[in-house]
N, C-alpha and C positions, 0 to 999 in steps of 0.2 A: 565410748570405747567399749569394745567387747572382746573377750578372750576368744582364741581360736581353738575349737574342739580338737582338731587334728594334732595340734602341737601338744596339747595335754596328753592325748593318747600316746603319741610317740615317746614322750618322756617316761610315762609310766611303763610302757612296754619294754623300754630298754632297761630301766632299773630293776624290774621284776624278772628280767631274763638273766641277770647276773647270778652265777652259781659257782661255788657255794654261796649261800645267801649272805646278805650284808650285815652279819652280826659281828660283835666285837672280836670273836675268835678268828675271823676270816679277813685278815689285813689286806690281802690282795683284792678281794672283792670290794672292800671299802675304798681302796685306791682306784679301782675301776669306776666306781660311782663318783668319786671326787674328780677324777680326770674328765668324766663326761660332763659334770656340772661346770667345770672350768672351761671346757671347750665351748659349751653352749653360751656361757657368759661372754667369752671372747667374741663369738659370732654376733652377739647382741651389741657389743661395742664398749663394754666396761672392762676395767682392769680388775684383777683379782689378787688377793693375798691369802696366805695360809697361816693359820694359828695352830701351833703344834704343842702337844704335851704328852706325858707318858702315863699309862695306867697298866697295872699288872705286867710291867716290863716291856710293853709295846708302845709304839708311837701312834697317835691319833691326831686328826686335823679338822679344824673348821675351815670352810671356804667362805671368804668375805669379799664383797664388792660394794663400792660406794658410788652413789649417784649424787651429783653436786658436792664433791668431796670438800670444797672450800667453805661450805656453809657450816657455821659453828652450832646452829640449832639443828638437831638431828632426830630422826625417827628410826627405830630398828624394827625389822620384820624378819622372821626366821622360821626354819623348818628343819627337823632332823632327818638325816639320810640313812641312819642305821636301822636295823630291824631286830625284832625279838626272836631269839632262838632260830629254829630252822624253818622259816616261813618266807614267802616271797614279799610280803608286806606291801601289797598294792595300795590299800587305803592307809595303812600305818607303816610308812608314811610317804610312800612314793607319790601319792596324790598331792600332798602338800609341797613336795619338792617341785613337782611339775607345775603347780600353781604359782610358786614363787618365781620360777623361771619365766613363766608366761607374763606375770605382772612386770617383771623387768623388761621384757620385750615391749609391752604396751607403753611403758613409761618412756623408754629411750626412742622408740619409733615416732612417738608424738612430741618428743623433745620438750616435755613439760617443764616449765619454770616454776618451781615451788618456793615457798618462803623458808623451807627447811630441806636439808639433805636427807637421804635415806641410806641406811646401811642394811644390806641384804646379807644374812648369815645362814649358812647351811651347816647345821650342827652335827657332830658325831657324839655317840655315847649318851643318847637320851634314855635308852632302854636299860632294864636290869642286866647285870648286877650293879650298874653305876647310878641308877636313878636315885635322887635325893642325896647324892654325894658330891664332893667338890671335884670329882673327875668328869662330871657331865660337861659336854662341850659348851652348853649355855652358861654354866657357872664360870668356866674358864673365860668366856667372852665377857660376861657381866663384870667379873672381878677385874678384868683388864681395863675397865672404864672407870674404876674407883677414883683415880687421880687424873682423869682426862679433863681438859679444860672446856671441851664441848658441852653443850646443854642437851641432854637427852629428854625429849618431851613425851616419849611413849614407846611401847614395844608391843608387837603382836606376834604370838607363836601360832603358826598354822598346824593343825593336827587333824588328820583323817577327814578330808573335805570331799571325798569321792563317793561315799555310800549314802543312799537315800531310800526311804521306804515309807511314803505317805500312805496312811490308811484312812479309808472313808467308811462311814456308816452306810449300810445297804439301803436304808429307807430314803434318805434325802441327800445323800452324797456330801454331807458335811464332814470335813476332815476331823478325824480324831487326833491324829498325829501329823502335823504339817511338816513338809520338807522345809527346813530353815537352818540358819546359822546361829549357833549358840555362842555367846560371848561370856567367858567365865573369868572372874577375877576375885578380888577381895574388897571388903568394905572401905578400906583406907583409900582406895582409888575408884570409888563407886561412880563419881562424875565422869571419869575417863571411860569406865566400862560402858556406861550409858551412852556416851557420845559415839563410841565405836559402833555399838548396836544400832543406833539411830541412823548413822551414816550408811551402814550396810543395807538397811531398809530403804533408805532414800534413793538408792540406785534403781529400785523398782522391779528387780528381777528375782529377789529372794526376801523372804520374811526373816526376822531375827528377834531374839530376846536376850536379855542379859541376866546373869546370876552373879551376885556379889556375896561371897561366903565370908563368914567371920574370919578375921585375920589369923586366929589361932586354931581354926578348924583343921583337923588332921589331914583331910584330903582336899584342901582348897587349891592345890597347885599340881594337877596331874600331868603337866608337860613343862616345856622349857621356860615358860613365862615366870615360873616360880623363883628363878634365880635372880631376877632383876629387882624384886621388891626390896630386898635388904640394901640395895644401893639407891633407894628412893626414886626408882624409875617406874612410872605406872606401866603395868603390863597385863595383858590378857591372853587367854587361849581362844582361838576361833575354831570351832569344830562343827562339822556338818552332821545333821541327824534327821531321821524320819520319825523320831519319838522314842524308839526303844534303844537307839544306839546300833552299832554294827555287831551282829551275832558272830561275825567272822574274826572279831578282834583277838589278836594273839593266837590264831589258829592257822592250820595249813590251808584253810579255805579262803584266806584273805588274798584272793587272786584278781587279776585284771577283769575277768569276766563278771565279777560281782559289782563293778562300779557303774554308776550312771553318769556318763560323760556329758550328756546334755545338761543335766542339772548342775553338774560340777562346773561347766562352762559359765553358767549363771552365777554360781558361787564365787568363782575367781573374778568375774567382772565386778561383782559387788564388793569384794575385798579390795580390789584395785581402786574402786571409787572411794571407799572409805580412807584408804591410805593417801590418795592424792588430794583429798578435800578436807583433811583434818585441820582444825583450828583450836587453839588453846582457849 
C-alpha cells in the first residue's frame, strides 16, 4: 500500500490556508481545522468523537476516531493540529495531520483486519504556552485512559514529517545526512522504540534510526508522546529529517512550498506499514 501524494498536498494546503493561524488564541481557526478533520474522517467512513477541556478560559478539543472499536487491545497514533504563534505551520504540524488522515484512508479502503484496534487522535494545544502542562491535548487524552479497561500496546506521535534535505559529498555522492524517519523515545521503552524503527525501514521506501533518551533527560519528550509514559504506555515521536532538522521550525517560513511531498509520501507509506504490522 502506498500513500497518495495529491491527498497529502490537499490536506496541507487547506490547513495552511486557514487565517488567522491555528494557534490557541484563534478559536475559530482551530474549529475550522477540527471541522475539516471531522469531515475527512466521515468521508473515510469512520465515526468521530470530540474530547473537550478548558484552558485560559477557552474551550479546546481533540478529535478522535477508532478503527475496530470493539478490540480491547489498542494502538494509538496522533498528531497535533495547532500551530506556534503566527505561522502557517506546514511542517509543524499540518504535514502530520495530513499523514494521519491518509493512513486512515489506506487502512479503511483496504479493510485490514488487525489483531488490535487503532485510535486516531488529532490533538490540540501541543504548542507553547501549554507544552509540558496538563492542558496539552495529549495529556488530556492520555489521562482519560488511566482507568480504561482496554490494553494500550503503544503510541506514535507524528511530528514534522514533510521537510527533507539530504546532503551528499561532492566527490563520491555518499550521503552525509540521509533523508530518514527518526524514532525518539526513552530507555524504559527501548524495545518498543527499536521495533517501530525497524518496521519503518522494513517497508523499503525510507531509512530510519531510533534514539532512546534517559528517562530523566530534560528534553527527552519534545512532542505529544511524552504524556503517555507516565501511564505505562510505550510511546515514541516519529519525525522526518535530512540531518539538520527543519530550519523553518517555528518561523514564518514554515510554508507549503518548503515541503517535499514525494519523500513525504514515502514517509507516510512507511509509517502506515509500521502501524499495520506491529507485533508485541
